[in-house]
DSSP file (Angstrom, degrees, kcal/mol; ACC not computed):
  #  RESIDUE AA STRUCTURE BP1 BP2  ACC     N-H-->O    O-->H-N    N-H-->O    O-->H-N    TCO  KAPPA ALPHA  PHI   PSI    X-CA   Y-CA   Z-CA
    1    1 A M     >        0   0    0      0, 0.0     4,-2.1     0, 0.0     5,-0.1   0.000 360.0 360.0 360.0 -41.2   68.1 -114.6   -2.6
    2    2 A L  H  >  +     0   0    0      1,-0.2     4,-2.4     2,-0.2     5,-0.2   0.886 360.0  53.0 -64.8 -39.1   67.1 -111.2   -3.8
    3    3 A I  H  > S+     0   0    0      1,-0.2     4,-2.4     2,-0.2    -1,-0.2   0.891 108.2  50.9 -63.5 -39.4   64.1 -111.2   -1.5
    4    4 A L  H  > S+     0   0    0      2,-0.2     4,-2.5     1,-0.2    -2,-0.2   0.914 110.5  48.6 -63.9 -43.7   66.4 -112.0    1.5
    5    5 A A  H  X S+     0   0    0     -4,-2.1     4,-2.2     2,-0.2    -2,-0.2   0.902 112.4  48.1 -64.6 -41.3   68.7 -109.1    0.6
    6    6 A V  H  X S+     0   0    0     -4,-2.4     4,-2.4     2,-0.2    -1,-0.2   0.909 111.6  50.8 -65.1 -41.7   65.7 -106.7    0.3
    7    7 A G  H  X S+     0   0    0     -4,-2.4     4,-2.4     2,-0.2    -2,-0.2   0.913 110.5  48.1 -61.7 -44.2   64.3 -107.9    3.6
    8    8 A I  H  X S+     0   0    0     -4,-2.5     4,-2.4     1,-0.2    -1,-0.2   0.897 111.3  51.7 -64.3 -39.6   67.7 -107.4    5.4
    9    9 A G  H  X S+     0   0    0     -4,-2.2     4,-2.3     2,-0.2    -2,-0.2   0.902 110.1  48.4 -62.6 -41.7   67.9 -103.9    3.8
   10   10 A I  H  X S+     0   0    0     -4,-2.4     4,-2.2     2,-0.2    -2,-0.2   0.919 111.8  48.9 -65.7 -43.9   64.4 -103.0    5.1
   11   11 A V  H  X S+     0   0    0     -4,-2.4     4,-2.3     1,-0.2    -2,-0.2   0.912 111.1  51.0 -62.1 -42.5   65.2 -104.2    8.6
   12   12 A F  H  X S+     0   0    0     -4,-2.4     4,-2.4     1,-0.2    -2,-0.2   0.923 109.8  49.5 -60.8 -44.9   68.4 -102.3    8.6
   13   13 A C  H  X S+     0   0    0     -4,-2.3     4,-2.3     1,-0.2    -1,-0.2   0.883 110.1  51.1 -62.8 -38.9   66.7  -99.1    7.5
   14   14 A I  H  X S+     0   0    0     -4,-2.2     4,-2.3     2,-0.2    -1,-0.2   0.916 110.4  48.8 -64.5 -43.3   64.0  -99.5   10.2
   15   15 A I  H  X S+     0   0    0     -4,-2.3     4,-2.4     2,-0.2    -2,-0.2   0.914 111.5  49.5 -64.0 -42.8   66.7 -100.0   12.9
   16   16 A V  H  X S+     0   0    0     -4,-2.4     4,-2.4     1,-0.2    -1,-0.2   0.910 111.0  50.2 -62.2 -42.2   68.6  -96.9   11.7
   17   17 A F  H  X S+     0   0    0     -4,-2.3     4,-2.4     2,-0.2    -2,-0.2   0.912 110.5  49.1 -62.9 -43.3   65.4  -94.9   11.8
   18   18 A I  H  X S+     0   0    0     -4,-2.3     4,-2.2     2,-0.2    -2,-0.2   0.921 112.5  47.9 -63.2 -44.1   64.5  -96.0   15.3
   19   19 A C  H  X S+     0   0    0     -4,-2.4     4,-2.2     1,-0.2    -2,-0.2   0.907 112.5  48.7 -63.9 -41.7   68.0  -95.1   16.6
   20   20 A Y  H  X S+     0   0    0     -4,-2.4     4,-2.3     2,-0.2    -2,-0.2   0.908 111.0  50.0 -64.7 -42.2   67.9  -91.7   14.9
   21   21 A S  H  X S+     0   0    0     -4,-2.4     4,-2.1     2,-0.2    -1,-0.2   0.901 110.6  50.0 -63.4 -41.1   64.5  -90.9   16.3
   22   22 A Y  H  X S+     0   0    0     -4,-2.2     4,-2.3     2,-0.2    -1,-0.2   0.916 110.2  50.5 -62.8 -43.5   65.7  -91.9   19.8
   23   23 A K  H  X S+     0   0    0     -4,-2.2     4,-2.1     1,-0.2    -2,-0.2   0.910 110.1  49.5 -63.0 -42.7   68.7  -89.7   19.5
   24   24 A Q  H  X S+     0   0    0     -4,-2.3     4,-2.0     1,-0.2    -1,-0.2   0.898 110.5  50.8 -62.5 -41.0   66.7  -86.7   18.4
   25   25 A N  H  X S+     0   0    0     -4,-2.1     4,-2.1     2,-0.2    -2,-0.2   0.904 109.6  49.8 -64.5 -42.2   64.3  -87.2   21.3
   26   26 A Q  H  X S+     0   0    0     -4,-2.3     4,-2.3     1,-0.2    -1,-0.2   0.904 110.6  49.9 -64.2 -41.0   67.1  -87.3   23.9
   27   27 A R  H  X S+     0   0    0     -4,-2.1     4,-2.5     1,-0.2    -1,-0.2   0.886 109.1  52.4 -65.8 -37.6   68.7  -84.1   22.5
   28   28 A S  H  X S+     0   0    0     -4,-2.0     4,-2.2     2,-0.2    -1,-0.2   0.906 110.0  48.2 -64.9 -41.5   65.3  -82.4   22.7
   29   29 A R  H  X S+     0   0    0     -4,-2.1     4,-2.0     2,-0.2    -2,-0.2   0.938 113.1  47.4 -63.1 -46.6   64.9  -83.3   26.3
   30   30 A Y  H  X S+     0   0    0     -4,-2.3     4,-2.4     1,-0.2    -2,-0.2   0.916 111.9  50.4 -61.7 -44.0   68.4  -82.2   27.2
   31   31 A T  H  X S+     0   0    0     -4,-2.5     4,-2.4     1,-0.2    -1,-0.2   0.895 109.7  50.1 -62.9 -41.2   67.9  -78.9   25.4
   32   32 A S  H  X S+     0   0    0     -4,-2.2     4,-1.9     2,-0.2    -1,-0.2   0.871 110.6  50.1 -67.7 -35.1   64.6  -78.1   27.1
   33   33 A E  H  X S+     0   0    0     -4,-2.0     4,-1.9     2,-0.2    -2,-0.2   0.927 112.2  46.7 -66.6 -43.9   66.2  -78.8   30.5
   34   34 A V  H  X S+     0   0    0     -4,-2.4     4,-2.7     1,-0.2    -2,-0.2   0.890 109.9  54.5 -65.1 -38.5   69.1  -76.5   29.8
   35   35 A Y  H  X S+     0   0    0     -4,-2.4     4,-2.9     1,-0.2    -1,-0.2   0.897 106.3  52.1 -61.6 -40.7   66.7  -73.9   28.5
   36   36 A K  H  X S+     0   0    0     -4,-1.9     4,-2.1     2,-0.2    -1,-0.2   0.912 111.4  46.4 -62.6 -42.1   64.8  -74.0   31.8
   37   37 A V  H  X S+     0   0    0     -4,-1.9     4,-1.8     2,-0.2    -2,-0.2   0.932 114.4  47.6 -64.5 -45.4   68.0  -73.5   33.8
   38   38 A F  H  X S+     0   0    0     -4,-2.7     4,-2.4     1,-0.2    -2,-0.2   0.914 112.2  49.3 -61.6 -44.3   69.1  -70.7   31.5
   39   39 A K  H  X S+     0   0    0     -4,-2.9     4,-1.4     1,-0.2    -1,-0.2   0.861 109.1  53.5 -65.1 -36.3   65.7  -69.0   31.7
   40   40 A G  H  < S+     0   0    0     -4,-2.1    -1,-0.2    -5,-0.2    -2,-0.2   0.863 113.3  42.6 -65.8 -36.3   65.7  -69.3   35.5
   41   41 A Q  H  < S+     0   0    0     -4,-1.8    -2,-0.2     1,-0.2    -1,-0.2   0.886 134.0  16.0 -77.1 -39.9   69.1  -67.5   35.7
   42   42 A Y  H  X S+     0   0    0     -4,-2.4     4,-1.1    -5,-0.2    -2,-0.2   0.163  88.1 122.5-122.1  17.5   68.6  -64.8   33.2
   43   43 A G  T  < S+     0   0    0     -4,-1.4     3,-0.2     1,-0.2     5,-0.1   0.875  75.9  30.7 -55.5 -56.1   64.8  -64.7   32.7
   44   44 A R  T  4 S+     0   0    0      1,-0.2    -1,-0.2    -4,-0.2    -2,-0.1   0.864 124.2  40.7 -80.2 -36.1   63.6  -61.2   33.6
   45   45 A G  T  4 S+     0   0    0     24,-0.1    25,-1.9    25,-0.0    26,-0.4   0.501 115.4  46.6 -91.9  -2.1   66.6  -59.1   32.6
   46   46 A S  E  < S-A   69   0A   0     -4,-1.1     2,-0.5    23,-0.2    23,-0.2  -0.912  70.5-124.7-138.9 160.9   67.5  -60.8   29.4
   47   47 A V  E     -A   68   0A   0     21,-3.0    21,-2.7    -2,-0.3     2,-0.5  -0.929  29.6-142.7-103.2 129.9   66.1  -62.3   26.2
   48   48 A I  E     -A   67   0A   0     -2,-0.5     2,-0.4    19,-0.2    19,-0.2  -0.819  18.8-175.5 -97.8 128.4   67.0  -65.9   25.7
   49   49 A S  E     -A   66   0A   0     17,-2.6    17,-2.6    -2,-0.5     2,-0.3  -0.941   1.2-171.9-121.5 146.3   67.8  -67.1   22.1
   50   50 A M  E     +A   65   0A   0     -2,-0.4     2,-0.3    15,-0.2    15,-0.2  -0.987  12.8 149.1-139.4 146.5   68.5  -70.6   21.1
   51   51 A G  E     -A   64   0A   0     13,-2.4    13,-3.4    -2,-0.3     2,-0.4  -0.964  34.5-113.7-162.0 176.6   69.7  -72.3   17.9
   52   52 A Y  E     -A   63   0A   0     -2,-0.3     2,-0.4    11,-0.2    11,-0.2  -0.928  20.4-167.3-121.7 146.3   71.7  -75.2   16.4
   53   53 A A  E     +A   62   0A   0      9,-2.3     9,-3.3    -2,-0.4     2,-0.3  -0.997   7.9 174.7-133.0 140.2   74.9  -75.1   14.4
   54   54 A Q        -     0   0    0     -2,-0.4     3,-0.1     7,-0.2     6,-0.0  -0.962  20.2-156.3-146.1 125.3   76.4  -77.9   12.4
   55   55 A T  S    S-     0   0    0     -2,-0.3     2,-0.3     5,-0.3    -1,-0.1   0.889  75.4 -17.9 -73.4 -38.9   79.6  -77.6   10.3
   56   56 A N  S >  S-     0   0    0      4,-0.1     3,-1.1     3,-0.0    -1,-0.1  -0.919  76.2 -86.4-154.5-178.8   78.8  -80.5    7.9
   57   57 A A  T 3  S+     0   0    0     -2,-0.3    -2,-0.0     1,-0.2     0, 0.0   0.653 119.6  55.1 -70.8 -14.5   76.7  -83.6    7.6
   58   58 A F  T 3  S+     0   0    0      2,-0.1     2,-0.3    -4,-0.0    -1,-0.2   0.465  94.8  77.1-101.0  -2.1   79.2  -85.8    9.4
   59   59 A T  S <  S-     0   0    0     -3,-1.1    -3,-0.0     1,-0.0     0, 0.0  -0.714  86.5-101.1-106.6 160.1   79.5  -83.8   12.7
   60   60 A E        -     0   0    0     -2,-0.3    -5,-0.3     1,-0.1     2,-0.1  -0.543  40.5-112.2 -74.9 139.2   77.2  -83.6   15.6
   61   61 A P        -     0   0    0      0, 0.0     2,-0.4     0, 0.0    -7,-0.2  -0.444  28.3-139.5 -70.1 149.1   75.0  -80.4   15.8
   62   62 A V  E     -A   53   0A   0     -9,-3.3    -9,-2.3    -2,-0.1     2,-0.4  -0.921   8.0-132.6-112.9 133.7   75.8  -78.0   18.6
   63   63 A T  E     -A   52   0A   0     -2,-0.4     2,-0.4   -11,-0.2   -11,-0.2  -0.730  21.8-161.0 -85.4 130.5   73.1  -76.3   20.6
   64   64 A L  E     -A   51   0A   0    -13,-3.4   -13,-2.4    -2,-0.4     2,-0.4  -0.937  10.0-179.0-113.5 133.4   73.7  -72.5   21.1
   65   65 A M  E     -A   50   0A   0     -2,-0.4    14,-2.5   -15,-0.2     2,-0.4  -0.999   2.5-173.3-132.1 135.3   72.1  -70.4   23.7
   66   66 A L  E     -AB  49  78A   0    -17,-2.6   -17,-2.6    -2,-0.4     2,-0.6  -0.978  15.2-156.0-126.8 138.7   72.5  -66.7   24.3
   67   67 A A  E     -AB  48  77A   0     10,-2.7     9,-3.8    -2,-0.4    10,-1.2  -0.970  20.3-169.4-110.0 116.7   71.3  -64.4   27.0
   68   68 A V  E     -AB  47  75A   0    -21,-2.7   -21,-3.0    -2,-0.6     7,-0.2  -0.915  24.1-116.2-112.8 130.0   71.1  -60.9   25.7
   69   69 A S  E  >  -A   46   0A   0      5,-2.9     4,-1.0    -2,-0.5   -23,-0.2  -0.360  12.8-145.2 -63.3 137.1   70.5  -57.9   28.0
   70   70 A K  T  4 S+     0   0    0    -25,-1.9    -1,-0.1     2,-0.1   -24,-0.1   0.783  93.8  53.2 -73.0 -27.1   67.2  -56.0   27.3
   71   71 A D  T  4 S+     0   0    0    -26,-0.4    -1,-0.1     1,-0.1   -25,-0.1   0.983 129.8   5.0 -74.9 -59.3   68.8  -52.7   28.2
   72   72 A D  T  4 S-     0   0    0      2,-0.1    -2,-0.1     0, 0.0    -1,-0.1   0.321  92.1-121.6-114.7   7.6   71.9  -52.4   26.0
   73   73 A H     <  +     0   0    0     -4,-1.0     2,-0.3     1,-0.2    -3,-0.1   0.786  59.8 147.2  59.4  32.4   71.6  -55.6   23.9
   74   74 A R        -     0   0    0      1,-0.0    -5,-2.9     2,-0.0     2,-0.5  -0.707  57.9-102.2 -94.1 150.9   74.9  -57.0   25.0
   75   75 A V  E     -B   68   0A   0     -2,-0.3    -7,-0.3    -7,-0.2     3,-0.1  -0.611  35.4-177.4 -73.4 121.7   75.5  -60.8   25.3
   76   76 A V  E     -     0   0A   0     -9,-3.8     2,-0.3    -2,-0.5    -1,-0.2   0.868  67.2  -6.5 -86.4 -43.0   75.3  -61.6   29.0
   77   77 A D  E     -B   67   0A   0    -10,-1.2   -10,-2.7   -35,-0.0     2,-0.4  -0.991  58.4-162.2-153.4 149.6   76.1  -65.3   28.7
   78   78 A A  E      B   66   0A   0     -2,-0.3   -12,-0.2   -12,-0.2   -14,-0.0  -0.994 360.0 360.0-135.6 142.8   76.6  -67.9   26.0
   79   79 A W              0   0    0    -14,-2.5   -13,-0.1    -2,-0.4   -16,-0.1   0.319 360.0 360.0-138.9 360.0   76.4  -71.6   26.2
């Protein structure tokens, strides 16, 4: 009985790991696509900065992108 419980626990952990890895990969693809669009719009006249914010462990992280003007260092656009 103990072996069965350990086996089920291991299978559950493997499934959770696969789902988490897939989710991370999808977010990375989406972020890179958005970065390309942002860079295309503001590429030469601005510096593009990107980061992640998460309020706690139970909320989804949010991707932050800023386009900052090279001349006067003002934020041109934020997403």
